[in-house]
VEXDREN-2710 file (C-alpha; in Angstrom, 1 decimal):
% VEXDREN-2710
k/r/px/py/pz
1/MET/22.0/-5.2/-34.6
2/LEU/20.8/-2.5/-32.3
3/ALA/17.1/-1.5/-31.7
4/ARG/15.6/1.2/-29.6
5/VAL/12.1/1.7/-28.2
6/SER/10.8/3.9/-25.4
7/SER/9.0/2.9/-22.2
8/GLY/8.5/4.6/-18.8
9/ALA/9.6/4.5/-15.2
10/LEU/7.5/5.8/-12.4
11/ARG/8.8/8.5/-10.0
12/GLY/6.1/9.3/-7.5
13/ILE/2.9/9.8/-9.5
14/ASP/4.8/11.1/-12.4
15/ALA/6.9/9.2/-15.0
16/ILE/10.0/9.6/-17.0
17/LEU/10.7/8.1/-20.4
18/VAL/13.2/5.2/-20.5
19/ALA/15.1/4.3/-23.6
20/VAL/15.1/0.5/-24.0
21/GLU/18.2/-0.3/-26.1
22/VAL/18.6/-3.9/-27.2
23/ASP/21.8/-5.2/-28.9
24/VAL/21.9/-8.7/-30.4
25/SER/25.3/-9.9/-31.3
26/SER/27.1/-13.2/-32.0
27/GLY/28.3/-15.2/-29.0
28/LEU/27.1/-17.7/-26.6
29/PRO/23.4/-17.5/-25.8
30/HIS/23.1/-15.1/-22.8
31/THR/20.9/-12.2/-21.9
32/THR/22.3/-9.3/-19.8
33/THR/20.1/-6.4/-18.5
34/VAL/21.8/-3.3/-17.3
35/GLY/20.6/0.2/-16.1
36/LEU/19.7/-0.4/-12.5
37/PRO/17.0/-3.1/-13.0
38/ASP/15.2/-4.6/-10.0
39/GLY/14.5/-8.3/-9.6
40/ALA/11.3/-8.2/-11.7
41/VAL/13.1/-6.6/-14.6
42/ARG/16.0/-9.0/-14.4
43/GLU/13.6/-11.9/-14.6
44/ALA/12.0/-10.5/-17.8
45/SER/14.2/-12.6/-20.1
46/ASP/12.7/-15.8/-18.8
47/ARG/9.2/-14.6/-19.3
48/ILE/9.9/-13.2/-22.7
49/ARG/11.6/-16.4/-23.9
50/ALA/8.5/-18.5/-23.0
51/ALA/6.0/-15.8/-24.3
52/LEU/7.7/-15.6/-27.7
53/ARG/7.9/-19.3/-28.1
54/ASN/4.2/-19.8/-27.2
55/ALA/3.3/-17.0/-29.6
56/GLY/5.1/-18.6/-32.5
57/LEU/8.0/-16.3/-32.4
58/GLU/11.7/-17.0/-31.9
59/TYR/14.0/-15.8/-29.1
60/PRO/17.5/-15.4/-30.6
61/THR/20.2/-17.9/-29.6
62/LYS/22.8/-15.2/-29.4
63/ARG/24.2/-12.7/-26.9
64/VAL/21.5/-10.2/-26.0
65/THR/22.3/-7.0/-24.1
66/VAL/19.5/-4.8/-22.8
67/ASN/20.2/-1.3/-21.5
68/LEU/17.6/0.8/-19.8
69/ALA/18.6/4.5/-20.0
70/PRO/19.0/6.7/-18.1
71/ALA/21.2/4.2/-16.2
72/GLY/21.1/6.1/-12.9
73/VAL/17.3/5.8/-12.4
74/ARG/16.1/2.6/-10.8
75/LYS/13.7/0.5/-13.0
76/GLU/11.0/-1.4/-11.2
77/GLY/8.2/-3.8/-12.2
78/ALA/7.3/-6.0/-15.1
79/ALA/6.1/-3.2/-17.4
80/PHE/9.4/-3.4/-19.4
81/ASP/8.6/-7.0/-20.6
82/LEU/6.8/-5.9/-23.8
83/PRO/9.2/-3.2/-24.9
84/ILE/12.2/-5.5/-24.3
85/ALA/10.5/-8.3/-26.3
86/LEU/9.8/-6.0/-29.2
87/GLY/13.4/-4.6/-29.0
88/ILE/14.8/-8.1/-29.1
89/LEU/12.7/-9.1/-32.2
90/ALA/13.7/-5.8/-34.0
91/ALA/17.4/-6.2/-33.2
92/ASP/17.5/-9.9/-34.2
93/GLY/16.2/-9.0/-37.6
94/LYS/14.3/-12.3/-38.3
95/THR/10.9/-10.8/-37.6
96/SER/11.4/-7.8/-39.9
97/LEU/10.0/-5.2/-37.5
98/PRO/10.3/-1.6/-38.6
99/ALA/12.2/0.9/-36.6
100/LEU/10.6/1.3/-33.2
101/ASP/11.8/4.9/-32.5
102/GLY/8.9/7.1/-31.6
103/TRP/6.9/4.4/-30.0
104/CYS/6.3/4.1/-26.2
105/VAL/5.6/0.5/-25.2
106/LEU/4.7/-1.0/-21.8
107/GLY/3.2/-4.3/-20.6
108/GLU/3.8/-7.4/-18.6
109/LEU/4.0/-10.7/-20.5
110/GLY/2.5/-13.9/-19.4
111/LEU/4.2/-17.2/-20.4
112/ASP/1.4/-17.8/-23.0
113/GLY/2.1/-14.5/-24.7
114/ARG/-0.7/-12.5/-23.2
115/VAL/-0.1/-8.9/-22.2
116/HIS/-1.2/-8.1/-18.7
117/ALA/-2.1/-4.7/-17.2
118/VAL/0.6/-2.6/-15.4
119/ARG/0.6/0.2/-12.9
120/GLY/1.0/3.9/-13.9
121/ALA/-0.1/3.7/-17.5
122/LEU/-1.7/7.1/-17.4
123/SER/1.4/8.7/-15.9
124/ILE/3.6/7.2/-18.6
125/ALA/1.1/8.3/-21.3
126/MET/1.4/11.8/-19.9
127/ALA/5.2/11.6/-20.3
128/ALA/4.8/10.3/-23.8
129/ARG/2.6/13.3/-24.6
130/ARG/5.2/15.8/-23.3
131/ALA/7.8/14.1/-25.5
132/ALA/5.6/14.2/-28.6
133/LEU/6.0/10.5/-29.4
134/LYS/4.0/9.1/-32.3
135/GLY/2.1/6.4/-30.4
136/LEU/1.7/4.1/-27.4
137/VAL/1.3/0.3/-27.3
138/VAL/-0.1/-0.7/-24.0
139/PRO/-2.1/-3.6/-22.5
140/ALA/-5.7/-3.6/-23.6
141/ALA/-6.8/-3.3/-20.0
142/ASN/-4.7/0.0/-19.6
143/ALA/-5.7/1.5/-23.0
144/PRO/-8.8/3.5/-21.8
145/GLU/-6.8/4.9/-18.8
146/ALA/-3.8/5.9/-21.1
147/ALA/-6.1/7.5/-23.6
148/LEU/-7.2/10.1/-20.9
149/ALA/-3.8/11.7/-21.4
150/GLY/-4.9/13.1/-24.7
151/GLY/-1.5/12.6/-26.3
152/PRO/-0.3/10.2/-29.0
153/PRO/-2.7/7.5/-30.3
154/VAL/-3.1/4.6/-27.8
155/ILE/-3.1/1.1/-29.1
156/GLY/-4.3/-1.6/-26.8
157/VAL/-3.1/-5.2/-27.3
158/GLU/-4.1/-8.5/-25.7
159/THR/-1.1/-10.5/-26.9
160/ILE/2.5/-9.9/-28.0
161/ALA/1.4/-11.3/-31.5
162/GLU/-1.1/-8.5/-31.8
163/ALA/1.6/-5.9/-30.9
164/VAL/4.0/-7.4/-33.5
165/ALA/1.2/-7.4/-36.2
166/HIS/0.3/-3.8/-35.5
167/VAL/3.9/-2.5/-35.6
168/ARG/4.5/-4.4/-38.8
169/GLY/1.3/-3.0/-40.3
170/GLU/-0.2/-6.4/-41.0
171/ALA/-3.2/-6.0/-38.7
172/THR/-3.4/-2.4/-37.5
173/ARG/-5.6/-1.7/-34.5
174/SER/-7.8/1.3/-34.0
175/PRO/-6.6/3.8/-31.3
176/THR/-8.6/3.8/-28.1
177/THR/-10.6/6.9/-27.3
178/VAL/-12.3/7.9/-24.0
179/ASP/-14.7/10.7/-23.3
180/GLY/-13.8/11.8/-19.7
181/GLU/-16.5/14.4/-19.5
182/ALA/-19.2/11.7/-20.3
183/LEU/-17.8/9.4/-17.7
184/LEU/-18.0/12.1/-15.1
185/ALA/-21.5/13.0/-16.1
186/ALA/-22.6/9.4/-15.7
187/ALA/-20.9/9.0/-12.3
188/PRO/-23.2/8.0/-9.5
189/LEU/-23.6/10.3/-6.5
190/ALA/-21.8/9.5/-3.3
191/ALA/-23.6/7.0/-1.0
192/GLY/-25.5/8.2/2.0
193/ASP/-27.6/11.2/2.7
194/LEU/-27.5/13.8/5.5
195/ALA/-31.3/13.5/5.8
196/ASP/-30.6/10.1/7.4
197/VAL/-29.0/11.8/10.4
198/ARG/-31.5/12.5/13.2
199/GLY/-30.9/15.6/15.3
200/GLN/-27.3/17.0/15.3
201/ALA/-28.3/20.3/13.7
202/HIS/-25.0/21.9/14.9
203/ALA/-22.9/19.1/13.5
204/ARG/-24.8/19.1/10.2
205/ARG/-24.2/22.8/9.9
206/ALA/-20.5/22.4/10.6
207/LEU/-20.2/19.8/7.9
208/GLU/-21.8/22.2/5.4
209/VAL/-19.3/24.9/6.4
210/ALA/-16.4/22.4/6.1
211/ALA/-17.6/21.2/2.6
212/ALA/-18.1/24.7/1.4
213/GLY/-14.6/26.0/2.4
214/GLY/-12.5/22.7/2.3
215/HIS/-12.0/22.9/6.0
216/ASN/-10.8/20.1/8.3
217/VAL/-13.2/18.8/11.0
218/LEU/-12.8/17.1/14.3
219/LEU/-16.0/15.5/15.7
220/ILE/-16.0/15.1/19.5
221/GLY/-18.7/13.1/21.3
222/PRO/-19.7/10.0/23.3
223/PRO/-20.0/6.6/21.7
224/GLY/-23.1/6.2/19.5
225/SER/-23.7/9.9/19.0
226/GLY/-23.4/9.6/15.2
227/LYS/-19.8/10.8/14.6
228/THR/-19.0/8.1/12.1
229/MET/-22.4/8.4/10.4
230/LEU/-21.8/12.2/10.0
231/ALA/-18.3/11.8/8.7
232/ARG/-19.2/9.2/6.1
233/ARG/-21.9/11.6/4.7
234/LEU/-19.5/14.5/4.1
235/PRO/-18.7/13.2/0.5
236/SER/-22.4/13.4/-0.4
237/ILE/-22.4/17.2/0.0
238/LEU/-19.0/17.9/-1.7
239/PRO/-19.0/19.2/-5.3
240/PRO/-18.3/16.6/-8.0
241/LEU/-14.8/16.2/-9.4
242/ALA/-13.7/18.3/-12.3
243/LEU/-12.1/16.5/-15.2
244/ASP/-8.5/17.7/-14.4
245/GLU/-9.1/16.7/-10.7
246/ALA/-10.4/13.3/-11.8
247/ILE/-7.4/12.6/-14.0
248/GLU/-5.0/13.6/-11.2
249/VAL/-6.8/11.2/-8.8
250/THR/-6.8/8.5/-11.5
251/MET/-3.0/8.9/-11.8
252/ILE/-2.5/8.3/-8.1
253/HIS/-4.7/5.2/-8.0
254/SER/-3.1/3.8/-11.2
255/VAL/0.4/4.2/-9.6
256/ALA/-1.0/2.4/-6.5
257/GLY/-2.6/-0.3/-8.6
258/LEU/-6.1/0.4/-7.3
259/LEU/-8.0/1.3/-10.5
260/ASP/-9.6/-2.2/-10.6
261/GLY/-10.3/-1.8/-14.4
262/ARG/-11.9/1.7/-14.2
263/PRO/-10.6/4.1/-16.9
264/LEU/-11.3/7.1/-14.7
265/VAL/-12.0/7.7/-11.0
266/THR/-15.2/9.6/-11.2
267/SER/-16.0/10.2/-7.5
268/ARG/-14.0/11.8/-4.7
269/PRO/-12.0/9.1/-2.8
270/VAL/-12.8/8.3/0.8
271/ARG/-10.1/6.6/2.8
272/ALA/-10.7/5.4/6.4
273/PRO/-7.5/3.8/7.8
274/HIS/-7.7/1.8/11.0
275/CYS/-5.9/3.3/14.0
276/SER/-3.4/0.5/14.0
277/ILE/-2.0/1.6/10.6
278/SER/1.8/2.1/10.3
279/ASP/3.3/5.4/9.5
280/ALA/4.5/4.1/6.1
281/ALA/1.0/3.0/5.1
282/LEU/-0.5/6.3/6.2
283/LEU/2.1/8.7/4.9
284/GLY/3.7/6.7/2.2
285/GLY/7.0/4.7/2.0
286/GLY/8.1/1.2/1.7
287/ASN/10.6/-0.3/-0.8
288/PRO/9.9/0.7/-3.5
289/ILE/8.1/3.8/-2.2
290/ARG/4.4/3.7/-2.6
291/PRO/1.8/6.4/-1.9
292/GLY/0.1/6.3/1.5
293/GLU/-3.5/6.9/2.6
294/VAL/-3.0/10.7/2.7
295/THR/-2.2/10.6/-1.0
296/LEU/-4.9/8.1/-1.9
297/ALA/-7.3/10.5/-0.3
298/HIS/-6.1/13.4/-2.6
299/ARG/-9.1/15.5/-3.7
300/GLY/-11.3/13.5/-1.3
301/VAL/-11.8/12.7/2.4
302/LEU/-9.5/11.1/4.9
303/PHE/-11.6/9.8/7.8
304/MET/-9.6/9.0/11.0
305/ASP/-11.9/7.5/13.6
306/GLU/-10.6/7.3/17.2
307/LEU/-7.9/9.9/16.5
308/PRO/-6.1/9.6/19.8
309/GLU/-5.6/5.9/19.2
310/PHE/-3.3/6.4/16.2
311/ARG/0.4/6.1/16.9
312/ARG/2.1/9.4/17.5
313/ASN/4.7/8.8/14.8
314/ALA/1.9/8.5/12.3
315/LEU/-0.1/11.5/13.6
316/GLU/2.6/14.2/14.0
317/PRO/3.9/14.0/10.3
318/LEU/0.3/14.9/9.2
319/ARG/1.2/18.5/9.9
320/GLN/3.0/18.8/6.5
321/PRO/0.2/17.6/4.3
322/LEU/-2.4/19.5/6.3
323/GLU/-0.5/22.7/5.8
324/GLU/1.2/22.3/2.4
325/ARG/-1.3/19.8/0.7
326/ARG/1.6/17.6/-0.3
327/ILE/3.9/15.2/1.5
328/THR/7.6/14.5/1.0
329/VAL/8.7/10.9/1.5
330/ALA/12.5/10.8/1.9
331/ARG/14.5/7.5/1.8
332/GLY/18.0/6.5/1.1
333/SER/17.1/6.2/-2.6
334/GLY/15.9/9.8/-2.7
335/ALA/12.9/12.0/-1.9
336/ILE/9.5/11.8/-3.6
337/HIS/6.8/14.4/-3.4
338/TYR/3.2/13.1/-3.4
339/PRO/0.1/15.4/-3.6
340/SER/-2.0/15.2/-0.4
341/ALA/-4.8/17.8/-0.8
342/PHE/-7.3/15.9/1.3
343/GLN/-10.0/17.0/3.6
344/LEU/-9.5/15.6/7.1
345/VAL/-12.5/14.4/9.1
346/ALA/-11.4/13.0/12.5
347/ALA/-13.5/11.7/15.4
348/MET/-12.7/11.2/19.1
349/ASN/-14.3/10.7/22.4
350/PRO/-14.2/13.5/24.9
351/CYS/-12.4/11.3/27.5
352/VAL/-11.1/7.8/28.0
353/CYS/-14.5/6.3/28.8
354/GLY/-16.3/8.6/26.3
355/TRP/-19.0/10.0/28.6
356/LEU/-17.5/13.3/29.8
357/GLY/-20.1/16.0/29.6
358/ASP/-22.9/13.6/28.9
359/ALA/-26.3/14.1/30.6
360/SER/-26.1/10.5/32.0
361/ASP/-23.2/11.6/34.3
362/ARG/-21.5/8.3/33.8
363/CYS/-17.9/9.6/33.4
364/ARG/-15.5/8.7/36.2
365/CYS/-12.3/9.8/34.5
366/THR/-9.9/11.6/36.8
367/PRO/-8.1/14.9/35.7
368/PRO/-4.8/13.1/35.1
369/MET/-6.6/10.5/32.9
370/LEU/-8.1/13.4/30.9
371/ASP/-4.8/15.1/30.5
372/ARG/-3.1/11.9/29.3
373/TYR/-5.9/11.2/26.8
374/ARG/-6.0/14.6/25.3
375/ALA/-2.2/14.8/25.1
376/ARG/-2.2/11.9/22.6
377/VAL/-3.2/14.5/20.0
378/SER/-0.7/17.4/20.1
379/GLY/-1.7/21.0/20.2
380/PRO/0.1/21.9/16.9
381/LEU/-1.9/19.1/15.1
382/LEU/-5.2/20.3/16.6
383/ASP/-4.3/23.8/15.6
384/ARG/-4.4/22.7/12.0
385/ILE/-8.0/21.5/12.2
386/ASP/-10.4/24.3/11.5
387/LEU/-13.6/23.1/13.1
388/HIS/-13.8/21.3/16.5
389/VAL/-17.4/20.2/16.7
390/GLU/-19.2/18.7/19.7
391/VAL/-21.6/15.8/18.8
392/PRO/-23.8/15.1/21.9
393/ARG/-25.9/11.9/22.3
394/VAL/-29.2/12.0/20.5
395/ALA/-32.4/11.6/22.5
396/VAL/-34.4/8.4/21.9
397/THR/-37.5/10.4/21.1
398/THR/-35.6/12.1/18.2
399/LEU/-34.3/8.7/16.9
400/ALA/-37.9/7.4/16.9
401/GLU/-39.3/10.1/14.7
402/GLU/-40.5/8.9/11.3
403/THR/-39.9/12.2/9.5
404/PRO/-36.5/12.9/7.9
405/GLY/-33.8/14.4/10.1
406/GLY/-33.3/17.6/8.0
407/GLU/-32.3/18.8/4.6
408/SER/-31.2/16.3/2.0
409/SER/-27.6/16.2/0.8
410/ALA/-28.7/17.4/-2.6
411/THR/-30.1/20.6/-1.1
412/ILE/-27.0/21.3/0.9
413/ARG/-24.7/20.4/-2.0
414/ALA/-26.3/23.1/-4.1
415/ARG/-25.4/25.7/-1.5
416/VAL/-21.9/24.3/-1.2
417/ILE/-21.4/24.5/-5.0
418/SER/-22.7/28.1/-5.0
419/ALA/-20.3/29.1/-2.2
420/ARG/-17.4/27.4/-4.0
421/GLU/-18.1/29.4/-7.1
422/ARG/-17.9/32.6/-5.2
423/GLN/-14.6/31.5/-3.7
424/ARG/-13.2/30.5/-7.1
425/ALA/-14.0/33.9/-8.6
426/ARG/-12.2/35.5/-5.7
427/LEU/-9.2/33.2/-5.3
428/THR/-8.2/32.1/-8.8
429/ARG/-5.4/34.7/-9.1
430/LEU/-4.0/33.2/-5.8
431/GLY/-3.8/29.8/-7.3
432/VAL/-6.2/28.2/-4.8
433/ALA/-9.9/27.3/-5.0
434/VAL/-11.2/27.3/-1.5
435/ASN/-10.9/29.5/1.6
436/ALA/-9.1/26.9/3.7
437/HIS/-6.2/27.1/1.3
438/VAL/-5.8/30.9/1.3
439/PRO/-2.1/31.7/1.9
440/GLY/-1.4/33.2/5.3
441/ARG/0.0/36.4/3.8
442/GLU/-3.3/36.9/1.9
443/VAL/-5.7/36.1/4.8
444/ARG/-6.1/39.7/6.1
445/ARG/-6.9/41.0/2.6
446/VAL/-9.3/38.2/1.6
447/CYS/-10.9/37.9/5.0
448/ARG/-11.2/41.6/5.8
449/ILE/-13.2/42.5/8.9
450/ASP/-14.5/45.8/10.4
451/ALA/-13.6/47.4/13.7
452/ARG/-16.4/45.5/15.6
453/GLY/-15.2/42.2/14.2
454/ARG/-11.7/42.9/15.2
455/ARG/-12.7/43.7/18.8
456/LEU/-14.8/40.5/18.9
457/LEU/-11.9/38.4/17.6
458/GLU/-9.4/40.0/19.9
459/ALA/-11.6/39.3/22.9
460/ALA/-12.0/35.7/21.8
461/SER/-8.3/35.3/21.2
462/ASP/-7.4/36.6/24.6
463/ARG/-10.1/34.4/26.3
464/LEU/-9.2/31.2/24.3
465/GLY/-5.5/31.8/24.1
466/LEU/-5.5/31.3/20.3
467/SER/-2.3/30.9/18.4
468/ALA/-1.6/32.9/15.3
469/ARG/-2.6/29.9/13.2
470/GLY/-5.9/29.5/15.1
471/TYR/-6.6/33.2/14.6
472/THR/-6.2/33.0/10.8
473/ARG/-8.2/29.8/10.7
474/ILE/-11.2/31.5/12.3
475/LEU/-10.9/34.2/9.7
476/ARG/-11.0/31.6/6.9
477/VAL/-14.0/29.8/8.4
478/ALA/-15.8/33.1/8.8
479/ARG/-15.2/33.9/5.2
480/THR/-16.7/30.6/4.2
481/ILE/-19.8/31.2/6.4
482/ALA/-20.2/34.6/4.6
483/ASP/-19.9/32.9/1.2
484/LEU/-22.7/30.4/2.2
485/ALA/-24.8/33.4/3.1
486/GLY/-24.1/35.0/-0.2
487/GLU/-22.5/38.1/1.5
488/ASP/-19.4/40.0/0.4
489/GLU/-18.5/41.2/3.9
490/ILE/-17.7/39.2/7.0
491/THR/-20.0/40.3/9.8
492/THR/-19.8/39.8/13.6
493/SER/-22.4/37.0/13.3
494/HIS/-20.1/35.1/10.9
495/LEU/-17.2/35.6/13.2
496/ALA/-19.2/34.5/16.2
497/GLU/-20.2/31.2/14.5
498/ALA/-16.6/30.6/13.4
499/ILE/-15.4/31.1/17.0
500/GLN/-17.8/28.6/18.5
501/TYR/-16.4/25.9/16.2
502/ARG/-13.2/26.0/18.4
503/SER/-14.7/23.8/21.2
504/LEU/-11.3/22.4/22.2
505/ASP/-9.9/25.8/22.7
506/ARG/-12.9/26.7/24.8
507/ARG/-12.4/23.6/26.9
508/ALA/-8.8/24.5/27.5
509/ALA/-9.7/28.0/28.4
510/ARG/-12.3/26.8/31.0
511/SER/-9.7/24.4/32.5
512/SER/-7.1/27.2/32.8
513/TYR/-9.6/29.4/34.5
514/GLY/-10.4/26.7/37.0
END
C-alpha cells in the first residue's frame, strides 16, 4: 500500500513542504529512503524500528520504500522520523490509520518512542499555513512555537503512541494556543541602565541618536574608558520588539536551534562574537549552511569589540549586510539569503597601545604603527558606520561621585520611541522604519536642508574629504537629531551635531593637512 503525509525541509529561515511517500510491498525485509536524504534521514529506519517496538507497535517485515519529494531538494536532520513512522504504519495497514493527506508532521524519535524537539518548527508551520493544510503534529516542546504561525491547529505529542492515538481519533488532543502579544507584554526590560555610566555625556548622546535612527556606531577610546559598558547598554534604550519582528527573530533562532524552550523571543537579540571568530561563524556558512552572528543579531545589536583585531576576510563582507540588511551565503549546493538587519556597535582603541590623545601622554606609537593599525579596518567599511564617537578616559573624581551619572534608560527610551514614531509616519510608504534605512535616492527629499545647511555641509565635505556615502549618512543622522528634537526641518545645529560624529574623518583630515 501507499501512504502520503507532509513534512517540511528548511531553506534558510524559510521552509518548503516535503511530501513523505511510503510504499510497503511484499519482498525481503528492507528499507530504502530516496529523495536526497542526508545521513540523519538515512538512519531514520533504525530509530523508527526500535521506537515502534518499544511503543507496542509493529514495523513491517516487508520491503519499505520511502520517497521524499521534491527529490531535488536535500533533506537534512531527524525531523522526518515521525512522518516516516506514521507513513509506514498507514501503508502497512495493520494499525488502521486513516489517510494522512492534509497533515503536516515533524519530530525526531527516540528509541523509547518519545518525540524530541526539532529545529525550525515555526518556519515549517508557516509553510503549512500557506498551503492551507488541516493540521500539524509536532513535538510537544515545539508546539507553542509552531502555534505562533497562526495557521492550522497544532497538536503537540510526547510519544509516537500519542500521535497514533490522535490521528486515529481514539485520544484526541487539544490544539496548542499561544498569545504572542501577552508574551511580549510580560517580557522583562533589557539588562543594564545608562544611568550607571559616569561621565561620557557625548557618548551617551551618540547612543541616543543611534537608537532613535537605527544608526551604526563606532566607539573609539583608550582601555577602561567605558566603551564596552556603553555598548552593552544600547539595548536598554531601544524600543521593544513588535509581534511581527519577534516572530521573525524567533524563526531565526529556531532554525539555529537556540530557542532553549522559549515559545517566542521577546527581547532584541544581542550578539558579541569574539575577534577570533571565523568568517563562516560570523557571516553564515558551514555544511549544512547555518545562520551566522550577523543573522542571529537580526532586529537587535551586534557588538564587535576590538574591531581591528577581527580577521579581514570576516570584516570586509560585512559591507553587504550593513548596506542591504541581508546577507547571501553562496556554496556549491546553492545560495541562501539570510536577513541581517542588525545595529552594529563596534569598539576600538585609537592606536596600538590604546593611549593616543590621552591626557597621560603615554602613547609611544610611531606614525607607521598608527597607519598599520588603522588600515586593519578599511575605509569602505568605516564609511558604512554612521557615528564615530570618541570616548575619553573618565576622571577618578567623576567615578567616585555617588549620584547617578545621568538620565535613566527609561527616560531616554521614551524619547527614542517618540522619534521612531515620527519616522514611521514619514517613511512607511518607502518600506522602511528608521532614518538609517532611507534609500539613497530618497535621502535628498526626506532629509531636505536649506541654503545655509547646504553651505555648511559643503564646507565640511571639502574639509573632511567625505565620500558620497558619508555625505548622505550625515544627512540621515541630522534627520534623526531633528526627530529627537521634535522638529520637522533640519537646521544647521542638527547638521553640525551630525558632522561632529565623524571623528575618524576629522582625524584623517588633520593628518592630511599635516
